[in-house]
LOMITOR-887070 format. One record per residue (C-alpha): residue number from 1; residue in one letter; x, y, z. Coordinates in pm, 1 decimal. Layout:
<pts>
<NUM 'a' <X Y Z>>
...
</pts>
This chain:
<pts>
<1 'm' <-94.5 2581.7 141.7>>
<2 'a' <292.9 2547.0 178.5>>
<3 'g' <483.9 2296.8 -49.4>>
<4 't' <727.6 2271.6 -311.4>>
<5 'g' <477.0 2254.6 -602.6>>
<6 'a' <551.1 1891.7 -680.5>>
<7 'l' <174.7 1822.6 -788.1>>
<8 'd' <73.7 2153.9 -915.2>>
<9 'g' <-218.4 2111.3 -1129.2>>
<10 'k' <-244.5 1742.4 -1071.7>>
<11 'v' <-558.8 1547.9 -992.0>>
<12 'v' <-502.4 1283.5 -711.3>>
<13 'i' <-727.5 1012.7 -561.6>>
<14 'v' <-613.2 897.7 -234.3>>
<15 't' <-833.0 614.6 -99.1>>
<16 'g' <-862.1 554.0 276.8>>
<17 'a' <-776.5 916.0 326.6>>
<18 'g' <-1012.3 996.4 623.2>>
<19 'r' <-765.7 893.2 900.1>>
<20 'g' <-395.6 804.7 940.5>>
<21 'i' <-153.9 744.7 678.4>>
<22 'g' <-428.0 834.3 401.8>>
<23 'r' <-507.7 1151.9 567.6>>
<24 'e' <-141.8 1272.9 592.0>>
<25 'i' <-88.1 1184.2 223.1>>
<26 'a' <-425.4 1380.9 120.4>>
<27 'l' <-294.1 1680.4 315.0>>
<28 't' <60.3 1643.0 163.1>>
<29 'a' <-67.7 1605.5 -187.1>>
<30 'a' <-313.0 1917.5 -145.5>>
<31 'a' <4.8 2114.6 -1.0>>
<32 'e' <182.5 2011.6 -301.1>>
<33 'g' <-64.7 2169.2 -536.2>>
<34 'a' <-287.0 1872.0 -600.8>>
<35 'k' <-660.8 1864.3 -623.7>>
<36 'v' <-739.1 1596.8 -415.8>>
<37 'v' <-1036.2 1322.9 -412.5>>
<38 'v' <-1050.7 1216.7 -30.4>>
<39 'n' <-1198.5 891.7 -43.7>>
<40 'd' <-1290.0 691.1 267.2>>
<41 'l' <-1583.4 446.0 347.2>>
<42 'g' <-1564.8 561.3 696.8>>
<43 'g' <-1571.4 213.5 846.6>>
<44 'a' <-1400.3 55.9 1151.2>>
<45 'a' <-1062.9 -105.9 1127.7>>
<46 'd' <-1227.8 -432.5 1061.4>>
<47 'g' <-1422.1 -288.4 783.0>>
<48 's' <-1777.7 -266.6 948.1>>
<49 'g' <-1996.4 28.5 930.8>>
<50 'a' <-1960.7 352.8 745.8>>
<51 's' <-1957.9 729.0 793.3>>
<52 'a' <-1908.6 1011.1 566.8>>
<53 'a' <-1740.6 1231.3 858.5>>
<54 'p' <-1371.6 1124.7 821.7>>
<55 'a' <-1344.0 1187.6 438.4>>
<56 'e' <-1556.7 1521.2 475.3>>
<57 'e' <-1349.8 1653.5 772.0>>
<58 'v' <-1019.2 1603.3 575.4>>
<59 'a' <-1158.1 1746.2 258.2>>
<60 'e' <-1282.1 2056.6 457.9>>
<61 'e' <-925.2 2082.2 624.4>>
<62 'i' <-790.8 2101.1 300.2>>
<63 'r' <-1024.6 2374.7 161.6>>
<64 'a' <-966.2 2551.9 489.7>>
<65 'k' <-608.0 2598.5 418.8>>
<66 'g' <-667.7 2734.3 59.8>>
<67 'g' <-652.5 2372.5 -118.7>>
<68 'k' <-876.2 2205.4 -345.5>>
<69 'a' <-1056.6 1878.1 -225.7>>
<70 'v' <-1372.9 1678.7 -262.4>>
<71 'a' <-1482.0 1403.5 -25.2>>
<72 'n' <-1597.2 1060.1 -168.4>>
<73 'f' <-1755.9 782.6 49.8>>
<74 'd' <-1757.3 481.7 -196.5>>
<75 's' <-1612.5 142.4 -112.4>>
<76 'v' <-1292.2 34.7 -304.4>>
<77 'g' <-1422.8 -332.6 -246.4>>
<78 'e' <-1678.5 -345.8 -551.3>>
<79 'p' <-1619.0 -265.0 -913.2>>
<80 'a' <-1921.0 -11.3 -959.6>>
<81 's' <-1824.4 187.2 -651.8>>
<82 'a' <-1444.1 193.0 -750.0>>
<83 'n' <-1550.3 327.2 -1070.1>>
<84 'a' <-1758.7 590.1 -892.4>>
<85 'i' <-1428.5 714.0 -701.4>>
<86 'v' <-1259.1 768.0 -1043.4>>
<87 'k' <-1569.9 934.5 -1170.9>>
<88 't' <-1582.6 1160.2 -866.8>>
<89 'a' <-1227.8 1304.4 -966.7>>
<90 'v' <-1331.8 1350.0 -1336.1>>
<91 'd' <-1649.0 1535.4 -1262.8>>
<92 'a' <-1504.2 1741.4 -990.5>>
<93 'f' <-1166.7 1836.7 -1154.8>>
<94 'g' <-1190.3 1737.9 -1507.9>>
<95 'g' <-926.1 1461.6 -1508.7>>
<96 'l' <-724.7 1213.1 -1317.4>>
<97 'd' <-329.9 1206.3 -1285.9>>
<98 'a' <-241.3 963.6 -994.2>>
<99 'v' <-420.2 711.6 -771.1>>
<100 'i' <-270.7 639.7 -420.5>>
<101 'n' <-417.4 296.1 -314.3>>
<102 'n' <-414.3 330.9 72.8>>
<103 'a' <-734.5 181.0 180.3>>
<104 'g' <-752.3 -108.1 397.3>>
<105 'i' <-877.7 -324.4 686.4>>
<106 'l' <-729.6 -574.1 932.7>>
<107 'r' <-903.1 -898.7 1072.7>>
<108 'd' <-615.2 -1069.6 1209.5>>
<109 'a' <-635.6 -1432.8 1339.5>>
<110 'i' <-385.4 -1732.0 1374.4>>
<111 'f' <-412.4 -1918.2 1041.3>>
<112 'h' <-616.0 -2233.5 1173.7>>
<113 'k' <-866.0 -2011.2 1364.5>>
<114 'm' <-905.3 -1768.7 1059.9>>
<115 's' <-1256.8 -1779.9 911.4>>
<116 'v' <-1312.5 -1787.3 532.9>>
<117 'a' <-1501.0 -1464.0 552.1>>
<118 'd' <-1226.4 -1288.7 720.9>>
<119 'f' <-988.7 -1407.8 466.2>>
<120 'e' <-1184.6 -1326.3 173.8>>
<121 'l' <-1293.7 -973.7 300.1>>
<122 'v' <-935.7 -875.2 368.4>>
<123 'i' <-842.4 -984.4 17.1>>
<124 'k' <-1141.4 -813.2 -121.6>>
<125 'v' <-1047.4 -473.9 23.5>>
<126 'h' <-671.7 -462.7 -24.9>>
<127 'l' <-595.2 -682.5 -332.6>>
<128 'm' <-936.9 -669.3 -526.3>>
<129 'g' <-986.4 -282.4 -417.0>>
<130 't' <-644.2 -192.1 -548.9>>
<131 'f' <-720.7 -367.8 -869.4>>
<132 'y' <-1083.7 -208.6 -916.5>>
<133 'v' <-954.4 143.3 -858.1>>
<134 's' <-648.1 104.3 -1055.6>>
<135 'h' <-847.2 -72.8 -1342.5>>
<136 'a' <-1105.3 207.8 -1356.5>>
<137 'a' <-805.3 481.1 -1367.8>>
<138 'a' <-629.2 284.5 -1612.0>>
<139 'r' <-832.3 367.7 -1896.1>>
<140 'i' <-797.6 747.4 -1842.0>>
<141 'f' <-429.6 711.4 -1811.7>>
<142 'r' <-393.1 504.7 -2139.8>>
<143 'e' <-589.0 767.5 -2325.7>>
<144 'q' <-393.2 1051.8 -2206.9>>
<145 'a' <-50.5 862.8 -2213.3>>
<146 's' <32.6 964.1 -1852.2>>
<147 'g' <-55.6 869.0 -1499.7>>
<148 'a' <88.8 718.1 -1164.8>>
<149 'f' <-9.2 446.3 -933.8>>
<150 'v' <112.1 429.3 -568.6>>
<151 'h' <-2.5 114.2 -405.6>>
<152 'f' <55.9 27.3 -30.6>>
<153 't' <188.8 -301.3 58.6>>
<154 's' <333.2 -425.2 411.0>>
<155 't' <638.6 -605.8 530.5>>
<156 's' <358.4 -873.3 678.9>>
<157 'g' <350.4 -984.9 284.3>>
<158 'l' <722.1 -889.7 201.6>>
<159 'i' <868.0 -1060.5 523.3>>
<160 'g' <617.3 -1189.2 732.0>>
<161 'n' <407.5 -1174.3 1069.0>>
<162 'y' <199.8 -1377.2 1292.3>>
<163 'g' <-172.4 -1402.4 1253.8>>
<164 'q' <-214.1 -1204.7 925.1>>
<165 'a' <-220.1 -1479.8 648.2>>
<166 'n' <-528.9 -1267.8 490.3>>
<167 'y' <-341.1 -944.2 512.5>>
<168 'a' <-12.4 -1086.3 401.4>>
<169 'a' <-135.9 -1267.2 100.1>>
<170 'a' <-323.4 -940.1 7.5>>
<171 'k' <-26.4 -710.0 28.3>>
<172 'l' <207.8 -952.4 -137.5>>
<173 'g' <-46.9 -975.0 -419.1>>
<174 'i' <-53.7 -584.6 -453.4>>
<175 'v' <334.4 -622.8 -531.6>>
<176 'g' <249.9 -865.9 -820.9>>
<177 'l' <-12.4 -643.5 -937.8>>
<178 's' <182.8 -329.3 -924.4>>
<179 'k' <492.6 -487.8 -1123.9>>
<180 's' <226.6 -603.3 -1384.8>>
<181 'i' <72.1 -259.6 -1429.7>>
<182 'a' <419.8 -107.2 -1459.0>>
<183 'l' <509.2 -360.5 -1714.9>>
<184 'd' <184.0 -361.6 -1920.8>>
<185 'm' <159.4 31.7 -1906.8>>
<186 'a' <505.7 162.4 -1947.2>>
<187 'r' <423.4 194.0 -2324.4>>
<188 'f' <151.3 458.0 -2214.5>>
<189 'n' <386.5 649.7 -1993.5>>
<190 'v' <211.2 520.5 -1686.5>>
<191 'r' <417.3 421.7 -1377.3>>
<192 's' <324.9 194.6 -1089.2>>
<193 'n' <528.7 152.8 -743.7>>
<194 'c' <448.9 11.1 -401.7>>
<195 'v' <508.6 165.2 -52.9>>
<196 's' <536.2 -29.1 265.7>>
<197 'p' <480.7 200.7 547.9>>
<198 'f' <601.1 167.6 919.0>>
<199 'a' <380.2 425.0 1104.7>>
<200 'w' <132.6 425.5 1404.7>>
<201 's' <-227.5 388.2 1285.8>>
<202 'r' <-552.7 232.3 1408.4>>
<203 'l' <-484.9 -64.7 1204.0>>
<204 'i' <-133.7 -122.0 1365.9>>
<205 'g' <-323.6 -51.7 1703.4>>
<206 't' <-463.3 -402.9 1663.4>>
<207 'i' <-124.4 -575.7 1700.6>>
<208 'p' <-127.8 -796.4 2041.3>>
<209 't' <87.2 -653.2 2331.1>>
<210 'e' <101.8 -965.0 2547.6>>
<211 't' <476.9 -987.6 2598.9>>
<212 'e' <745.7 -757.6 2664.5>>
<213 'a' <891.1 -790.5 2308.9>>
<214 'e' <549.1 -711.6 2164.1>>
<215 'k' <507.9 -415.8 2393.8>>
<216 'a' <861.0 -289.9 2290.8>>
<217 'r' <774.9 -329.2 1928.6>>
<218 'v' <442.1 -138.1 1967.1>>
<219 'a' <628.6 140.7 2159.8>>
<220 'r' <860.5 167.7 1853.2>>
<221 'm' <572.4 193.9 1598.9>>
<222 'q' <395.1 467.9 1819.0>>
<223 'a' <683.2 686.3 1780.6>>
<224 'm' <652.8 667.6 1401.1>>
<225 'g' <403.8 913.5 1279.6>>
<226 'p' <202.2 871.8 952.7>>
<227 'e' <337.2 1216.9 833.2>>
<228 'k' <653.7 1050.9 756.9>>
<229 'i' <487.5 844.9 471.6>>
<230 'a' <333.1 1110.4 296.5>>
<231 'p' <633.6 1275.1 112.0>>
<232 'l' <745.9 951.8 -72.9>>
<233 's' <380.4 898.3 -150.9>>
<234 'a' <339.6 1249.0 -315.3>>
<235 'f' <688.7 1226.0 -486.4>>
<236 'l' <601.1 912.7 -656.7>>
<237 'a' <274.1 1054.7 -778.8>>
<238 's' <459.9 1344.1 -939.8>>
<239 'd' <633.8 1404.8 -1264.9>>
<240 'r' <950.2 1427.5 -1053.5>>
<241 'a' <940.9 1047.9 -1033.4>>
<242 'k' <917.3 993.2 -1402.9>>
<243 'd' <1182.6 743.9 -1412.6>>
<244 'v' <1063.3 539.1 -1108.1>>
<245 't' <827.5 247.2 -1178.8>>
<246 'g' <813.0 -116.6 -1079.6>>
<247 'q' <987.6 -57.6 -748.9>>
<248 'i' <893.5 -124.5 -389.8>>
<249 'f' <993.4 107.4 -103.7>>
<250 'a' <963.9 109.4 261.8>>
<251 'v' <940.3 398.7 496.9>>
<252 'r' <1032.9 416.9 857.3>>
<253 'm' <1056.8 756.1 1002.1>>
<254 'n' <1347.9 928.2 825.5>>
<255 'e' <1465.2 605.2 659.5>>
<256 'i' <1362.8 504.3 306.9>>
<257 'f' <1462.8 138.4 193.6>>
<258 'l' <1450.3 4.1 -151.0>>
<259 'm' <1314.4 -351.9 -108.1>>
<260 'g' <1453.6 -642.2 -292.2>>
<261 'q' <1231.3 -836.9 -554.8>>
<262 's' <1247.5 -1229.4 -590.9>>
<263 'r' <1551.4 -1335.5 -776.0>>
<264 'p' <1748.4 -1666.1 -787.5>>
<265 'i' <1990.0 -1682.6 -508.5>>
<266 'r' <2133.6 -2037.4 -549.8>>
<267 's' <2110.2 -2320.5 -781.6>>
<268 'i' <2164.0 -2704.3 -794.0>>
<269 'h' <2213.3 -2926.0 -1094.8>>
<270 'r' <2216.6 -3319.5 -1123.8>>
<271 'd' <2270.9 -3476.9 -1467.4>>
<272 'g' <1962.5 -3702.0 -1542.6>>
<273 'g' <1759.8 -3537.5 -1290.8>>
<274 'w' <1659.6 -3551.9 -936.9>>
<275 't' <1476.0 -3804.5 -708.3>>
<276 'c' <1341.3 -3788.7 -384.2>>
<277 'd' <1640.7 -3961.8 -242.1>>
<278 's' <1903.7 -3754.8 -414.5>>
<279 'l' <1696.3 -3436.7 -324.5>>
<280 'a' <1726.3 -3541.1 46.4>>
<281 's' <2098.5 -3661.4 37.5>>
<282 'h' <2231.6 -3382.8 -180.8>>
<283 'g' <1978.0 -3126.6 -320.8>>
<284 'm' <1842.3 -2978.3 7.0>>
<285 'p' <2175.2 -3004.0 208.2>>
<286 'a' <2336.8 -2800.8 -81.8>>
<287 'l' <2072.2 -2529.3 -77.0>>
<288 'k' <1998.3 -2536.0 307.1>>
<289 's' <2262.1 -2268.7 395.4>>
<290 's' <2089.5 -2015.2 163.4>>
<291 'f' <1752.1 -2109.8 312.2>>
<292 'y' <1544.2 -1806.3 458.0>>
<293 'p' <1459.8 -1838.6 824.1>>
<294 'l' <1104.0 -1778.3 953.3>>
<295 'd' <1164.0 -1399.5 1021.6>>
<296 'r' <903.3 -1169.5 1093.0>>
<297 's' <911.2 -803.3 1015.7>>
<298 'a' <1049.9 -708.4 1360.9>>
<299 'd' <1324.0 -951.5 1320.0>>
<300 'i' <1462.0 -782.3 1008.7>>
<301 'f' <1380.7 -411.3 1136.3>>
<302 's' <1516.8 -480.8 1460.0>>
<303 'w' <1684.6 -140.1 1549.7>>
<304 'd' <1525.2 186.1 1667.3>>
<305 'p' <1386.8 386.8 1384.0>>
<306 'v' <1589.3 697.6 1294.6>>
</pts>
């Protein structure tokens, strides 16, 4: 398989690797020399059902091109099955060097109509799944004093989108989790970063297209292939990114953005403290010019992808 050898000899787990972005990452990691655990439960976009076919097909595609891969069909959404994903890497290839947490589902609904079950399941797959797999791998990384995590976030959490309270909460939670991993495990030479992808996938295919603006947005997304996300993901998993940790990147076609992290942007002070009246008359008016509007991802990334 053609590549630059960035991951030669490395063992890499890619979750949700049976389709879309995960598939492209698995193929790219293999092309860069990695031994890949292709994990995918094989369910539908909403998390229902299961099939071994997607993961096995990708693993077979890698092997047919001369790479090394093994398929795994465990869910990321339970501690025991997440441990089994990590065990698959150790059993098949004798170790583990990087985890790329890409698995996810969507169950969109406007907030007041969102069911508790749909909120909890999306949190469980995205946020808890990222924690479960990372936690299982962390013990190995600590012992060998090396390792890399690449977690997938979204502008739904970083900026905002309609009808995705569950997804946004999970994806922004992953940002906090990644930063905590980076801080806690830096002493063991372990890195942790986030990637926010812009690419057409079966999950993005659930975006509504009722208005002309929504149709135009989806058309832009359809032009962005998942293969554009893979190089950065493989790089962050490699030793070439040894000085990169605790960061959030967004990828849109040929553009890579370093995303901001929460920091103070303005302050107010009142000797003796604040009251509701003084906040209304002075505090909030002083801050208001720096308020963030209710932007969505499409409002911030409004130009055509390059």
